[in-house]
C-alpha positions, 0 to 999 in steps of 0.5 A: 053472266058471261058465256065462255067458249065452253058453253058454261055461264060464269060471272064476269068477275070469276071469268076475269079472275080466271083469265088473269090467273091463267095469264100469270101462269102463262097458260091459255084459259082452256089449259088453266081450266084443264089443270084445275080439273086435273088437280081436283081429280088428283085430290079426290083420288088421294083422299079416296086412297087415304080413306080406303087405307084408314078403313082397312087399318081400322078393320084389319082384325075383322079381315084377319079373323075372317081369313083365319076362319076360312083357313080353319074351315078348309082344313077341317073339311080336308081332314 
């Protein structure tokens, strides 16, 4: 295993592949790794937003019912 400038240990093959890919993109190895992390974080964020949207869509009736109950209860107390 090779030791990188960041202190992480990676296989020689993986390090070489990353260097070649970075060179193909015209990036330094550090910039290439930063791009990978940013892309991964963006993907995670997108999946989380999609999951939240699915959850809300699947449970909208429950939210609507709870909201309707709260409004009715408030009105009953005021009367």
